[in-house]
N, C-alpha and C positions, 0 to 999 in steps of 0.2 A: 504494500500500500504506500502511496506517495503522501508524505507529510511535509508541508511547506510552512516553516515558521519564519516570520519576518520581524524586524525590530522597528518597522515604520508602518504608516497607515496604508493598507492595501487599496483603499479607494482612490488614493492619490498617486499610486504607482503607475508609471507609463510602461505597461507591458509591451505594447507595440514598438515603442522607441527602443526599449531595452533589447527586444528580440532582433530588431534591425541592426543595432550596434554590435550585437554578438555575431551577426552574419548567419542567422538561422535560415535554413531553407524553408522550413515550416514550423509552426508553433507546436510545442508538445501538448498532448491532451491532458490538461490539468483542471481540477475542480475550480481552482482560483481564477483561471481564465474564463471559465463559463460564468462565474459570478461577476466577473468584470465586464460582461456584455458580449462575450465571444459567441459566435454562432457556428454550428456544425453544418458543413455542406460537402457532400461527396466524401465523407470520412475525414475531412480536414477542418481544423479550427480556423475561423476567420475572425479577425479582430480589426475594427476600424483603425486605420493608420499603419497596419502591417501589410506589406506587399510580399506574398510568398513567391519564390522563384518558380519558373515554369518547368523545372526539372522534375521528371517523373521518378520519384524515389523508388518505386517498385521495380523499375527497369535496371537499377544499379545492382550488379551481380557481386557475390562474394568471390574472393580470389580462390578460396578452398572449394573444390568441386563438391565435396561431401556436404558442406554447409549450404552451398548453393542449391543442391538437390532438395535438402530439407526445407529451405526457404520456398522453393517452387511448389513443393507439396503443400506447405502451409498456406501459400497464396491460393492454390487450387481448392483446398478444403474450405477456406473462407469464402471463396466465390461460390462453391457448391452450396454452402450453408445459406448464403444470401439468396441464391436462386430458390432454394427450398422454402425459405421464409416468404419470399415474394409470391411464389406459387400458392402457398398455403393461405396467405392474406387474400389473394385474388379469388381463390376458390371459395373462401368464406364469404367474401363480398358478393360474388356471383350467386352463391346459393341463397344468401339472404335476400338479394334483390329479386331473384326468381320467385321466391315465396311471396314477396310483397307484390310483384306483378300479378301473380296468380290470385292473390286476395283482391286486388283491384279489379281484375277481370271478372271474378265471381260477383263482386258487388255491382259492377256495371251490368252484368247479365241479369241479376235480380231486379235492379232498377228498371231495366228495359222490359222485363217480363211483367212487372207490376204495372208499368205504364201502359203496356199493350192490353192488359186485362182491364184497366180502368177505362181505356178508350173504346174497347170492344163491348163493354157492358152497356146494356140499354139504359139510357138516361131517362129517369122517371122523376118528374117534379111533383111536389106535394099537392099543388093545385089540381093535378090530373087524377089524384087518388081520392077515394071517398073517405069519410071520417072513420069508418069501420076498418078499412085497409091500413090507415095510418096508425090506429090504435093497435092492430094486430102486429104491425112491424115494431112498434115500441115494446110490446110484450116479448116478442122474439129477441129483440136486442137486449132486453133486461135479462132474459134467460141465458143468452150467450155470455153476458158479463159474469153471471153466476157460475157458468161452466168454467170460464177462464180463472176465476178466483178459487175454484175447487169446491164450491158449495154444492154443485150438482155433478152427477156423473153423466156420461154420454147416454147411457141407457135411460136415465130419468128424463133427460132433455128430449130424447126421441119419443118417450111416452107422452110428455107434456105437449109436444108439437103434433102428436098423432102420426108419427112416421114409424117405419119399421126400424128397430134398433140395429139390425144387421146391415142396413144401407148406410149407416154412419160409419 
């Protein structure tokens, strides 16, 4: 673990200027730099005022062939791991979005079916009905409300309406 103790105020320290004066190719990944306002982009720390060199540090090889092979394997493993994480994230995002799309499609179909039913139903106005028919409809409506609340069973409803219980 990296521990960095200073004898001065960290908020006033010029990390970018200090890094440039030391000739750093890139800033080291340190907690203190992140707290100082550094951002991470493409696995590199960027701090306002610090200009990293355009040298690709991953292309610099070790002189020892054995260490170079180990470094190449490590780079390959890191790249494979990043690819796996990316694919896993994309799969999770796609699976989630597909279920959301499916839900939206189902809701849309339900709305469309409901609208078609309401448009295709014969429109009857109260002034075209007799008083007896209106009273009968109110009673049926009250019975249906009782059925929904669970105060009536379907069998009892059928008996009250005078219908065959098997047809319900």
